[in-house]
C-alpha positions as CSV (number, residue, x, y, z in Angstrom):
1,M,0.3,0.4,0.2
2,G,2.7,2.5,1.1
3,S,4.5,2.3,-2.8
4,L,0.5,2.5,-4.4
5,A,0.8,5.8,-2.1
6,A,4.3,6.9,-3.7
7,V,3.2,6.9,-6.9
8,I,0.7,8.6,-6.5
9,A,2.4,11.4,-4.8
10,C,4.8,11.4,-7.4
11,L,2.3,12.0,-10.2
12,V,0.3,14.5,-8.5
13,T,3.6,16.4,-7.9
14,S,4.5,16.0,-11.1
15,A,8.3,16.2,-9.8
16,G,8.9,12.3,-11.5
17,C,10.3,11.3,-8.3
18,G,13.9,10.6,-8.6
19,E,14.6,12.9,-11.3
20,P,14.9,16.2,-11.0
21,P,11.9,19.0,-11.4
22,V,12.9,21.0,-14.6
23,A,13.2,24.7,-14.3
24,Q,10.4,26.4,-16.0
25,P,11.9,29.4,-18.5
26,Q,10.8,32.0,-16.5
27,P,9.5,35.0,-18.5
28,P,11.1,38.9,-18.7
29,S,9.5,40.6,-16.2
30,V,7.3,43.2,-17.3
31,S,7.6,45.4,-14.2
32,A,11.3,45.4,-14.6
33,F,11.1,47.2,-18.0
34,A,12.8,50.7,-18.2
35,I,12.9,52.9,-21.4
36,S,13.1,56.6,-22.0
37,Y,11.2,57.9,-26.0
38,V,12.4,61.8,-27.5
39,R,10.9,62.8,-29.9
40,S,12.1,66.1,-31.6
41,G,11.7,68.6,-34.5
42,G,10.0,68.5,-37.1
43,L,8.4,72.0,-38.7
44,K,6.8,72.8,-36.2
45,S,8.3,71.1,-33.2
46,M,6.8,70.0,-30.1
47,P,9.4,67.8,-28.6
48,Q,7.4,65.4,-26.8
49,K,8.3,62.7,-23.9
50,L,7.4,59.2,-22.9
51,T,9.4,57.3,-20.3
52,I,7.9,53.8,-18.8
53,M,9.9,53.4,-15.8
54,P,10.3,49.1,-13.6
55,G,7.0,48.8,-11.5
56,R,5.0,49.8,-15.1
57,H,5.0,53.8,-13.9
58,A,5.0,56.0,-17.1
59,S,5.4,60.2,-17.8
60,A,4.9,61.5,-21.2
61,T,5.6,65.3,-21.4
62,V,4.1,67.3,-24.2
63,L,4.8,70.9,-25.8
64,T,2.6,73.0,-27.2
65,P,2.2,76.4,-28.2
66,R,-1.4,76.9,-26.7
67,T,-0.2,74.7,-23.3
68,G,3.5,75.0,-22.6
69,I,5.0,72.2,-21.6
70,R,2.5,69.5,-20.3
71,T,3.6,66.0,-18.0
72,V,1.2,63.0,-16.9
73,R,1.6,60.3,-15.1
74,F,0.2,56.8,-15.3
75,R,0.8,53.4,-15.3
76,V,1.2,51.4,-19.1
77,G,0.1,47.6,-18.6
78,A,2.1,44.6,-19.1
79,K,0.7,43.4,-22.6
80,R,2.0,47.0,-23.8
81,I,5.3,46.0,-21.6
82,V,5.7,43.0,-23.4
83,S,4.8,44.2,-27.1
84,L,7.9,46.9,-26.7
85,R,9.5,44.1,-24.8
86,K,8.9,42.0,-27.9
87,G,9.0,45.3,-30.9
88,L,13.0,46.5,-29.8
89,S,13.6,42.9,-29.8
90,E,13.1,41.9,-33.2
91,A,14.6,45.6,-34.3
92,H,18.1,44.0,-33.4
93,F,18.4,47.6,-30.4
94,S,20.8,47.1,-28.8
95,Q,22.7,46.8,-32.5
96,L,21.4,50.0,-33.5
97,R,23.4,52.9,-34.0
98,T,23.2,57.0,-34.2
99,S,22.3,58.0,-37.9
100,N,23.5,61.5,-38.9
101,P,20.6,64.1,-38.7
102,G,22.6,66.2,-41.0
103,N,20.5,64.0,-43.3
104,C,17.0,65.1,-43.4
105,A,15.9,68.5,-42.8
106,D,12.7,69.7,-40.7
107,C,13.1,65.1,-39.8
108,F,11.8,64.6,-36.8
109,L,14.5,62.9,-34.8
110,Y,13.9,60.1,-32.4
111,S,16.3,59.4,-29.5
112,I,15.3,55.5,-27.3
113,R,17.4,55.1,-24.3
114,Y,17.1,51.4,-23.8
115,R,18.7,48.7,-21.5
116,G,21.1,51.1,-21.3
117,H,21.9,51.4,-24.9
118,D,20.7,55.3,-26.6
119,V,19.5,55.7,-30.6
120,T,19.4,58.6,-32.1
121,L,17.2,58.8,-35.3
122,T,16.1,60.6,-38.0
123,E,12.9,59.0,-38.9
124,V,14.0,58.3,-42.5
125,D,16.4,55.8,-40.5
126,V,13.8,54.2,-38.5
127,P,14.3,50.7,-39.6
128,S,10.2,48.6,-40.8
129,P,10.8,46.7,-36.7
130,L,11.6,49.7,-34.4
131,R,9.1,52.1,-36.6
132,A,6.2,50.0,-35.3
133,V,8.1,49.8,-31.5
134,I,7.9,53.9,-32.4
135,D,4.2,53.9,-33.1
136,Q,3.5,51.7,-30.5
137,L,5.3,55.0,-28.0
138,E,3.4,57.7,-30.3
139,A,0.2,55.9,-29.5
140,L,0.6,55.9,-25.1
141,I,1.6,60.2,-25.2
142,A,-1.5,60.5,-28.0
143,A,-3.8,58.2,-25.4
144,H,-2.5,59.8,-22.3
145,R,-1.8,63.7,-23.7
146,P,-1.8,66.1,-21.1
147,L,-5.3,68.5,-21.8
148,H,-4.3,71.3,-19.1
C-alpha cells in the first residue's frame, strides 16, 4: 500500500520521483521594463517625451504652443510592455547606431534609451521593426496627452 501512495504522490507533484524537477524558463519581468523616448524636430517643433520606469509607471511630457509644457503620469499595461519588449528585440535595438541628423531637414528625431543603449535616428533612418515600437510609444503619448 505504501508504494501505491508513493506512485500517486509522484504523479500528483509531477516531480517525476527520483528525477530533479525541470526548471521552467521565466519570462522577463514586465515590472522591470524601463525605456526613455523623445521625439523632437519636425517642421513645427513640438517635442514630446515618454518615460516608462520599473513598475510600469510612466510619464508623458509634451510641449504645445497653447498650453506650454505639460506632464501626465499613468501606468502602462503589462501586455503593452510585452509588446514593446518584443518589438525592441525584433528591431535588434542593441545593435542600432545613431544616424546623422544632417541627412534630413525638418525631419523628426527619435531618441530612445533602453537597457543602457542610446540611439538617435531621423525619421528616414528608422528601420521598419523599430517604426512599430515608435508607433506604440506615440500611441501611449496620444492616449495620455495632457489636456491642460
